[in-house]
SEKE-570101 format. One record per residue (C-alpha): x, y, z; residue in one letter. Coordinates in steps of 0.05 Angstrom, whole numbers, padded with zeros to 5 digits, always signed. Layout:
XYZA ...
This chain:
-00403+00460-00044X -00461+00466+00004X -00442+00424+00064X -00489+00408+00122X -00454+00382+00185X -00494+00350+00240X -00466+00334+00309X -00491+00326+00380X -00465+00392+00405X -00409+00444+00402X -00384+00439+00473X -00314+00427+00498X -00283+00363+00470X -00234+00336+00418X -00288+00315+00368X -00323+00382+00376X -00259+00421+00363X -00244+00376+00303X -00312+00395+00274X -00303+00469+00288X -00234+00472+00255X -00258+00431+00195X -00319+00475+00185X -00277+00538+00190X -00225+00513+00140X -00278+00490+00090X -00312+00558+00098X -00246+00594+00087X -00237+00554+00022X -00302+00581-00004X -00351+00525+00012X -00418+00541+00046X -00421+00505+00113X -00481+00499+00158X -00479+00464+00226X -00539+00433+00262X -00527+00414+00335X -00553+00424+00405X -00505+00483+00412X -00450+00497+00461X -00392+00544+00476X -00364+00540+00404X -00427+00567+00370X -00403+00638+00377X -00336+00621+00346X -00365+00587+00284X -00416+00643+00275X -00360+00695+00278X -00327+00656+00221X -00390+00665+00179X -00417+00594+00190X -00491+00588+00205X -00514+00546+00264X -00583+00516+00275X -00602+00486+00341X -00634+00416+00347X -00635+00365+00404X -00586+00318+00371X -00553+00300+00438X -00611+00259+00467X -00631+00187+00453X -00704+00195+00475X -00756+00185+00421X -00786+00253+00432X -00720+00290+00424X -00701+00248+00363X -00769+00262+00331X -00760+00338+00341X -00688+00335+00316X -00710+00297+00254X -00762+00351+00239X -00708+00405+00243X -00661+00365+00198X -00715+00351+00147X -00732+00424+00142X -00659+00445+00135X -00644+00393+00081X -00707+00410+00042X -00693+00485+00046X -00617+00486+00038X -00610+00428-00012X -00538+00411+00009X -00490+00376-00037X -00470+00331+00020X -00491+00317+00092X -00435+00300+00141X -00454+00271+00209X -00406+00265+00267X -00439+00222+00321X -00486+00163+00328X -00553+00199+00338X -00541+00251+00283X -00516+00196+00236X -00577+00153+00250X -00626+00209+00236X -00588+00238+00176X -00581+00169+00147X -00656+00158+00146X -00670+00227+00116X -00614+00226+00064X -00636+00158+00039X -00707+00183+00027X -00687+00252+00001X -00631+00225-00044X -00576+00268-00012X -00504+00244-00010X -00486+00224+00062X -00420+00212+00098X -00400+00204+00170X -00338+00212+00214X -00320+00161+00267X -00285+00199+00323X -00288+00142+00374X -00312+00071+00383X -00384+00056+00402X -00419+00005+00445X -00444-00048+00396X -00486-00090+00444X -00558-00108+00428X -00599-00058+00389X -00546-00004+00393X -00511-00036+00333X -00573-00021+00291X -00576+00051+00315X -00512+00064+00276X -00510+00087+00204X -00441+00097+00173X -00465+00130+00109X -00442+00119+00038X -00370+00134+00059X -00337+00139+00127X -00280+00182+00153X -00241+00152+00211X -00194+00194+00253X -00143+00137+00262X -00122+00070+00234X -00146+00032+00295X -00216+00062+00288X -00215+00041+00215X -00198-00030+00237X -00255-00027+00288X -00305-00006+00234X -00284-00063+00190X -00284-00114+00247X -00348-00093+00283X -00391-00067+00226X -00362-00102+00165X -00351-00037+00127X -00311-00044+00063X -00240-00020+00073X -00244+00020+00009X -00303+00060+00036X -00263+00086+00096X -00215+00145+00092X -00168+00156+00150X -00158+00229+00165X -00125+00269+00220X -00143+00317+00275X -00122+00378+00236X -00092+00434+00276X -00092+00509+00262X -00017+00523+00271X -00029+00598+00273X -00080+00592+00329X -00035+00544+00368X +00032+00576+00361X +00095+00586+00404X +00085+00660+00393X +00027+00661+00443X +00046+00677+00515X -00017+00659+00553X -00009+00723+00593X -00084+00738+00594X -00100+00670+00625X -00042+00677+00674X -00068+00745+00696X -00140+00720+00700X -00122+00663+00747X -00065+00696+00784X -00010+00648+00760X +00061+00663+00780X +00100+00661+00714X +00166+00655+00752X +00144+00586+00776X +00131+00525+00732X +00060+00515+00704X +00032+00449+00680X -00031+00454+00637X -00083+00401+00622X -00146+00403+00578X -00202+00351+00574X -00275+00341+00585X -00288+00330+00659X -00334+00271+00648X -00331+00204+00684X -00301+00170+00623X -00250+00225+00607X -00224+00254+00672X -00179+00198+00700X -00114+00237+00689X -00144+00302+00716X -00161+00264+00779X -00091+00235+00783X -00059+00304+00773X -00099+00330+00833X -00077+00269+00874X -00003+00279+00859X -00003+00354+00870X +00022+00351+00943X +00080+00305+00925X +00095+00346+00863X +00099+00408+00907X +00153+00374+00949X +00196+00360+00887X +00181+00424+00848X +00165+00479+00898X +00115+00530+00873X +00089+00485+00817X +00021+00505+00790X -00031+00460+00755X -00079+00493+00706X -00135+00444+00691X -00187+00465+00638X -00253+00432+00619X -00323+00420+00645X -00367+00359+00652X -00407+00314+00698X -00350+00304+00749X -00324+00375+00748X -00356+00395+00814X -00327+00333+00848X -00257+00346+00821X -00260+00420+00838X -00277+00402+00910X -00216+00356+00914X -00173+00410+00884X -00196+00460+00936X -00179+00409+00991X -00108+00403+00962X -00100+00479+00958X -00124+00486+01030X -00074+00433+01053X -00016+00467+01017X -00037+00536+01039X -00036+00565+00969X -00071+00557+00901X -00032+00500+00870X -00089+00471+00828X -00133+00518+00786X -00196+00489+00756X -00219+00535+00701X -00283+00500+00679X -00303+00499+00605X -00263+00546+00561X -00259+00562+00487X -00191+00597+00491X -00154+00531+00495X -00096+00561+00456X -00085+00611+00513X -00092+00556+00566X -00038+00515+00530X +00006+00576+00520X +00004+00592+00595X +00038+00525+00612X +00110+00502+00609X +00090+00429+00600X +00025+00399+00577X -00011+00334+00597X -00067+00305+00555X -00088+00262+00496X -00117+00264+00426X -00131+00333+00397X -00111+00370+00460X -00042+00337+00458X -00034+00356+00384X -00054+00428+00398X -00001+00432+00453X +00051+00403+00405X +00032+00456+00354X +00043+00508+00408X +00114+00482+00418X +00103+00451+00487X +00133+00387+00514X +00074+00339+00519X +00061+00280+00566X +00010+00237+00529X -00038+00207+00580X -00113+00194+00582X -00168+00146+00601X -00148+00096+00546X -00075+00089+00566X -00009+00122+00580X +00049+00137+00534X +00091+00188+00572X +00134+00245+00547X +00128+00249+00472X +00190+00248+00428X +00215+00219+00362X +00218+00148+00390X +00143+00149+00403X +00116+00179+00339X +00095+00114+00304X +00062+00087+00367X +00025+00152+00380X +00001+00158+00308X -00026+00086+00308X -00076+00105+00362X -00086+00177+00341X -00051+00201+00405X -00105+00168+00447X -00061+00114+00478X -00109+00058+00460X -00077-00009+00475X -00022+00020+00519X -00014+00009+00595X -00062+00049+00637X -00041+00114+00671X -00020+00109+00744X -00004+00164+00794X +00067+00138+00802X +00084+00139+00728X +00050+00206+00718X +00087+00237+00777X +00155+00212+00753X +00145+00238+00683X +00117+00306+00704X +00176+00317+00750X +00225+00297+00695X +00191+00342+00644X +00189+00403+00690X +00263+00393+00707X +00284+00395+00634X +00329+00453+00616X +00299+00509+00574X +00338+00485+00514X +00313+00413+00523X +00241+00438+00528X +00249+00480+00466X +00279+00421+00428X +00221+00376+00446X +00171+00431+00431X +00203+00445+00363X +00200+00371+00345X +00127+00366+00365X +00109+00427+00323X +00145+00398+00263X +00104+00335+00271X +00042+00378+00265X +00067+00412+00202X +00086+00345+00172X +00024+00304+00189X -00032+00344+00223X -00048+00408+00186X -00121+00430+00183X -00114+00439+00108X -00097+00365+00101X -00158+00346+00143X -00203+00389+00098X -00173+00358+00036X -00188+00288+00062X -00260+00306+00073X -00268+00341+00006X -00241+00278-00027X -00294+00236+00009X -00348+00286-00010X -00326+00280-00082X -00335+00204-00079X -00408+00209-00059X -00431+00274-00091X -00484+00264-00143X -00453+00282-00209X -00481+00298-00277X -00444+00242-00314X -00426+00171-00294X -00375+00133-00334X -00349+00062-00329X -00276+00047-00345X -00255-00020-00374X -00182-00039-00377X -00127-00083-00349X -00135-00054-00280X -00122-00086-00212X -00067-00134-00235X -00009-00099-00200X +00018-00074-00266X +00048-00005-00258X +00036+00014-00330X -00038-00002-00332X -00049+00025-00262X -00015+00089-00285X -00065+00092-00342X -00123+00085-00293X -00095+00139-00246X -00079+00185-00304X -00149+00180-00335X -00182+00189-00268X -00140+00250-00252X -00148+00281-00321X -00224+00273-00318X -00225+00302-00248X -00183+00362-00270X -00228+00374-00330X -00295+00369-00295X -00322+00359-00225X -00386+00331-00255X -00360+00262-00277X -00358+00202-00231X -00316+00142-00250X -00327+00068-00235X -00270+00021-00254X -00276-00053-00272X -00219-00082-00232X -00187-00149-00217X -00176-00124-00146X -00231-00074-00130X -00211-00063-00057X -00141-00044-00076X -00165+00000-00133X -00212+00037-00085X -00157+00043-00032X -00102+00066-00079X -00141+00113-00125X -00203+00132-00084X -00252+00115-00139X -00309+00065-00142X -00290-00004-00168X -00326-00069-00181X -00301-00139-00198X -00288-00143-00273X -00310-00216-00279X -00376-00211-00241X -00422-00202-00301X -00485-00181-00264X -00448-00125-00228X -00414-00103-00293X -00481-00103-00329X -00513-00063-00273X -00457-00011-00273X -00463-00003-00349X -00538+00003-00345X -00534+00059-00292X -00476+00094-00327X -00477+00145-00382X -00417+00119-00422X -00363+00065-00425X -00290+00084-00432X -00249+00026-00459X -00174+00036-00447X -00124+00063-00451X -00070+00012-00465X -00068-00043-00516X -00133-00078-00502X -00154-00094-00573X -00100-00144-00591X -00095-00220-00593X -00020-00228-00578X -00037-00241-00505X -00096-00286-00523X -00162-00286-00561X -00197-00295-00494X -00170-00228-00469X -00193-00194-00533X -00262-00225-00529X -00270-00201-00457X -00259-00128-00475X -00302-00134-00538X -00358-00165-00497X -00358-00107-00447X -00361-00058-00505X -00416-00097-00539X -00457-00100-00475X -00453-00024-00467X -00474-00014-00540X -00534-00061-00532X -00555-00019-00471X -00552+00043-00515X -00491+00073-00480X -00439+00111-00520X -00370+00078-00521X -00305+00116-00524X -00241+00078-00543X -00197+00120-00498X -00125+00131-00523X -00122+00059-00547X -00062+00024-00576X -00091-00022-00629X -00060-00090-00646X -00028-00131-00665X -00092-00169-00684X -00070-00229-00725X -00129-00275-00733X -00178-00256-00789X -00240-00269-00746X -00211-00224-00691X -00195-00169-00741X -00268-00170-00764X -00292-00166-00692X -00247-00107-00676X -00268-00072-00741X -00342-00077-00723X -00331-00051-00652X -00289+00008-00675X -00339+00028-00729X -00396+00027-00678X -00359+00066-00624X -00384+00137-00609X -00313+00163-00603X -00244+00135-00619X -00179+00165-00595X -00112+00130-00606X -00046+00138-00571X -00002+00132-00634X -00003+00135-00709X +00015+00062-00718X -00052+00044-00685X -00087+00088-00736X -00051+00051-00793X -00071-00016-00762X -00145+00004-00764X -00138+00027-00836X -00109-00041-00855X -00169-00074-00821X -00214-00034-00868X -00240+00017-00816X -00262+00079-00854X -00276+00134-00804X -00255+00206-00814X -00266+00223-00741X -00211+00180-00710X -00166+00223-00666X -00092+00208-00653X -00078+00239-00585X -00027+00210-00535X -00022+00161-00478X -00058+00188-00416X +00004+00175-00374X +00031+00241-00401X -00018+00272-00352X +00009+00235-00291X +00047+00276-00239X +00107+00239-00209X +00116+00229-00134X +00154+00284-00098X +00230+00282-00104X +00241+00268-00029X +00201+00204-00033X +00238+00182-00096X +00306+00193-00064X +00282+00153-00004X +00263+00095-00050X +00331+00099-00085X +00366+00095-00017X +00324+00034+00001X +00350+00000-00062X +00422+00017-00042X +00433+00077-00087X +00458+00140-00053X +00436+00209-00075X +00473+00238-00135X +00498+00172-00163X +00481+00168-00238X +00444+00105-00258X +00410+00070-00316X +00340+00045-00301X +00327-00024-00332X +00259-00057-00341X +00252-00129-00366X +00195-00179-00364X +00183-00252-00377X +00174-00269-00450X +00177-00332-00492X +00232-00352-00541X +00284-00301-00519X +00343-00348-00528X +00408-00315-00505X +00375-00248-00492X +00389-00249-00416X +00464-00256-00426X +00468-00204-00482X +00429-00154-00441X +00476-00168-00382X +00535-00150-00427X +00501-00084-00446X +00488-00067-00373X +00561-00082-00355X +00584-00038-00413X +00542+00021-00389X +00571+00016-00319X +00643+00008-00341X +00643+00060-00396X +00596+00113-00369X +00599+00103-00294X +00524+00089-00288X +00499+00043-00235X +00447-00008-00259X +00379-00005-00225X +00325-00055-00244X +00253-00032-00238X +00196-00082-00227X +00136-00055-00265X +00095-00118-00251X +00134-00154-00196X +00103-00223-00207X +00123-00223-00280X +00188-00182-00277X +00226-00210-00217X +00248-00276-00249X +00274-00243-00312X +00309-00190-00271X +00345-00242-00229X +00370-00280-00290X +00400-00218-00321X +00432-00197-00255X +00462-00267-00246X +00496-00261-00314X +00525-00192-00301X +00598-00183-00281X +00586-00115-00251X +00543-00103-00189X +00470-00081-00197X +00411-00060-00155X +00336-00076-00153X +00281-00029-00129X +00244-00084-00091X +00198-00039-00051X +00125-00039-00073X +00117+00027-00110X +00058+00065-00138X +00061+00085-00211X +00075+00157-00191X +00133+00133-00148X +00163+00090-00204X +00156+00149-00252X +00190+00195-00202X +00248+00146-00191X +00257+00138-00266X +00259+00213-00271X +00323+00212-00230X +00357+00165-00280X +00407+00186-00333X +00386+00132-00382X +00331+00079-00389X +00332+00009-00420X +00260-00014-00425X +00226-00077-00449X +00158-00055-00421X +00123-00002-00462X +00100+00040-00403X +00171+00043-00375X +00188+00077-00441X +00128+00122-00434X +00148+00139-00362X +00217+00156-00388X +00189+00200-00443X +00142+00235-00393X +00203+00250-00349X +00247+00268-00410X +00298+00213-00395X +00333+00186-00458X +00316+00113-00469X +00328+00052-00511X +00275+00000-00524X +00281-00075-00517X +00231-00097-00570X +00187-00157-00555X +00123-00133-00587X +00108-00088-00648X +00075-00037-00601X +00144-00024-00569X +00176-00013-00637X +00121+00033-00661X +00124+00075-00598X +00199+00082-00603X +00187+00109-00673X +00134+00156-00644X +00183+00181-00592X +00242+00183-00640X +00283+00138-00594X +00329+00081-00615X +00316+00006-00606X +00371-00035-00573X +00345-00095-00611X +00290-00148-00613X +00292-00195-00553X +00283-00257-00597X +00347-00241-00636X +00383-00194-00590X +00454-00177-00610X +00494-00149-00551X +00548-00119-00595X +00497-00081-00637X +00461-00059-00574X +00526-00031-00546X +00538+00007-00611X +00468+00036-00607X +00480+00057-00534X +00547+00090-00552X +00513+00129-00609X +00459+00153-00561X +00509+00174-00508X +00551+00210-00560X +00490+00252-00579X +00461+00252-00509X +00447+00327-00505X +00414+00327-00574X +00371+00267-00556X +00351+00301-00491X +00330+00366-00525X +00289+00328-00577X +00256+00285-00524X +00238+00345-00481X +00204+00377-00540X +00168+00312-00559X +00146+00301-00487X +00114+00370-00484X +00078+00358-00550X +00050+00291-00525X +00028+00321-00459X -00011+00374-00498X -00041+00320-00544X -00062+00278-00484X -00107+00335-00460X -00150+00325-00523X -00177+00259-00494X -00216+00295-00439X -00240+00351-00484X -00268+00300-00533X -00297+00259-00477X -00335+00318-00448X -00362+00335-00518X -00387+00264-00525X -00420+00263-00456X -00455+00329-00468X -00479+00306-00537X -00508+00240-00513X -00537+00267-00448X -00583+00315-00485X 
């Protein structure tokens, strides 16, 4: 991508360093980055990395300077034609926002800090099409003060280059330059020396004489420049004169911050500077103008992360608290310092890598980047149903993997949650004007996957999906029935409606052969219907560590074999609950498997789960934590066996190659069991516990054979699922011409 970054300047500061590291990482990944700013000490560093820099007076609020800066930006955007413009401060964002709106260029911003919102200043702020916030509290501020949609804000990190800030550095060059005695303790501090940033630097200078009394020979290395630097340097010289030696060294602005940090034994600071010191393996006292946290350790991680290591909302720093903690930190043994340093560095690896920061920004760029094709997805999305949400995530991921030129807008019952969870655009599915507008702007409608065209749930549900399809067709947009499961459609009028829609669709892919037979029985005569596979066979499960954590939260220890059970509310089930309870008890007693209930749609599954549990004689467990589809899939992948009433629990099991038995409540479950060559435990309306136990015993007797066949079938279905995207791209290219 061609990325234009605009910021006030590239001088010393946490936001400036954030921008430099982000630009370097994006450049290293092969993107073309250009920075426009008023310049500063970091210009040389970015240019050495192969990043171009253009100077413009983006640091001044005067009308003349803003007019000149806008001229520079206009010329750069017109000449370079960036794929995205990324602004990092109020003035650059205001100017870029006006230009990008007129020039039709995607525009995002990053909020590094909170702004004064009084009077006209509120209207000088433009947050772009999407906003990156460097902490959760800044995200909350953007929502509260500016009314930004939560789904349009991505929280990122202050990514740190762990090679640049490493325990391997000695800081010897800085020590030699400033005549530091390495046999005596050194405390380092980095910040801008501005009125609103230098509180702790001032306090360190104040406590230096008392610190000398407690830690003889202590040295303070204070780096940074700004509008109060001269005043603080004069105070430092007074302290040095009083002590008769150079106790406080004021370096002024520096770009070799990694060497400054390496020269110290303990670091004091906030925000990015604190994270850089942690990456270097130094014990860190987190203190700044916003508040005071003290010596960082495991007990303070959550608190520090909440405010992005800026101490917002914490008690203010005082000389007494600072003095006590500095003395305590410097008196730690070498082993204790190394232990704290190692913990801090691990925190950086776990949460604050520069690669993660770049990935967050690239994700945001992808959301706003003008793409060749725009598709609208219609389905049962936003209802907290893991199966249908898995379909949405699978289709989105598969399309993204196939082409970077397709943007997706989902029709959702809960658009905010859909945006937040899956990072795609979403609009309310029942607001007709917005749905109509999205279809009119789009290039195609994807209906599905899942069993949308059926009237078992209700005719009203069927008519909703048919109406969306018909609206797209009236607008002249091609419609793809995407990996649909068809039926059952019982009413003759509904069967005629479905037949008409299918015959008019531009492309039809089905997830199973029984759906193809259902269409044939309706009288659909199309030779170009493709039987592929459910898109969930694309979905990648959550990492194993997270799944084991979820199992522990449910009460299951690692390594304990279990059967995963999924039930849902359904009418006319008679004695099903008690018979299923007998089957679960049998599996635990005979095969030593614990029983774990999964809630695929908590609101509709919890009651049924409790009834079965209450009728069991053996103990059982429930995974009650709210899980994403990928997490549920990953947890199921740890099971030895699956009993599933919900279709997508069966599909999850097949995707993870876990042998399963179906609890049939709908013909679609029976047909999919046939597709997967898996046994049915019985129909829930006439469930026979003894027969279900016999089926389970037969499966367990041939467990290895079932597993081999399922693994082969799962691989075939995963390959077939890829056809959906290939056919989609062919359709888009055909209709776009």
